[in-house]
Phi, psi and omega in degrees: 000173190274188169190138185249318183287303180256009184042049176221016183217181182213192176191182191214187176196179181209155199261152169293346180333284187275353179043010185293306188286318186240007188285226182030235181263014184073026184303322184296337185297337183287343183290158174292163178304321182295316182296317179298316183294321181296320182289327186257348185306332181248015181308144184203351189236162171096352177074174181075176184304329183296345180278351182277143175297151177235128358288141182280135176262115184251122181284108187286111186055029183097229175248064189288356170287345187233346181216155175306134189294156177052050171229161177294334174297318181287316180299313183299315182294324179303316178294316181298330182274355174105010177301139177281329183221143177246128177282072181271094176121088151277110193265125176228154185263155170270171180301325182265021166087008176276151176263129177236164184258103175219148179297325181220159173296332179280120189247012179299326183269351184237002176221173177268027184303329181294339179274000182257100183302331183292346179250009182302323181288351179276348181294131187206173176243130179230162173261110184251109182052047175084357182248126177290122187230127181251135178159210180246136186240139184302327184289355176259006180236145169281165177301318180301320178294315181298328181290349174277349181270163176230151184281148176228163177295132185280325183235071184299333181293328178270335186225063183298330181294332181290340180293343174305329186263004177304135174086359186276326186237153178267188180270120183283149169269159178296324179296320176297323179296317180298320177291318178301318178304315179294317180298315183290325176300315179295312184297320186271347180066026184209137184297125175269131180254146174232161190221066185288157180232138171276123184260129175049050185299323180296315179302313183286329177297322179295337178270003183078022180237055182307130184277319190299316180297322179291319177297312182299318182299314180293320179296319177296315181301325183262010178066031186236034182247024185261168181300324180261012179293144184278046179226112176261130182254141184220154175198151173281350181253111180306325182291334176292318177294321177297321178295315178297326180300333180271343187258333182219167179253011182298157170298140185233143182227134176264123179276143184230121180273198181304148186305326185277353185273162174242133173304142187296327177297327176294317179301314183295325183258007175078020175280117188283354187291148175252177175301325178303324177289326182289335182263011169285161174310319179294314180297321180292323177298321179295315179299321182295345178287340183222357181224164181255348182200175175231151176240081182278153168297148184303333182290345175279344181267315173229120180289165179242150174280172181301329183275003178089001178272161183290144181245260186249144174283133181271180178267011187300317183298310180296319181295322179289316179298328181299330180256014174085012179267143172266163180234125175236083182291167178224156348230135175270130178225151184281336188284149183314306189300338185265355182263153173305149191306322185288348179258004177279149180233105185079193186238000183294133183291341181250007180270150178281140170259199181275073180296327179296322178297319181290317175306312182304315182295317181288320178300325183295344178283348181092014176299155186268352180173179180205147172277133177217144175281350187232079187301325182296319176297318179297319180294318178294319180296322179295317180298318177301317186289314183291324183263356187281000000 
């Protein structure tokens, strides 16, 4: 999933679609988080978002706590560990118009491109959403060229064990992901869900590589552009979601970064609003007009103090539920640096803190799901929460 503040996350949402959980008069919303989770934890029939357990465990870029992100190794493991949905696809384009799965268009940190002397001349500096970025970019490679590369661990300082798998998997295309989804659904006898994100859509549209039309075309070709299709689409740019809303009937989610930030499409078109404006009751009502959910950074659900510990719970969950939006915040990770300060154990950057304690605290806010790099931890934490 995307991430705008730390560029390491994504997010999700869930639909009025089935209106089961929050539909009707939103009667269920009055329940406590525990009651909702208990009632929905085993939800299962009828298709659409309402068929997903609540809180939903979303495998962030697969099982990226254990394998290099956005690889079939990572996606596969997320399913094996019990993820309800796999974020298979932060989608970026190749020079010849194919969609591939990379966290960012710059691939120096997530592939072995630097080891390929034939591509040394492709290293360049570009301005990506206002930030000068140096490296290798997917839009400068054909799909055939990208397929000669292999994925590597993005944050080896936090995940040294994952470097064992460097070089094992290639870069998946979105089309390959859609076929994999069908294969896994057949093999497992259970519907596999995916949660792709359009990355930097304004940037790519300016290059003549519009993402939304390409995503919609593939979803239509594979019969997955319907209201109850097991594909949730997300983006940090509201206009990308509005565009998708006209092209497909899938559940749609608007990702929300730090309160003080502005979506890049707003910057480009001179819209002065910030994320803080989007999470007001008025802003949320507007989002509910074209999307089914929001994917806020966790700090929008519970703010943090200067020392990195949790501070106050906001009204975001209640406000979003009031207008029928679901919330899939991002991102829960087991390692110390990514946890609120009071849940860290020791100071090692690759050591696990009290992730279960943090999950419990966030689930108690009534969120509908969460993105996590460690789906197995999330599944156990949900069981504790629902049965606790």
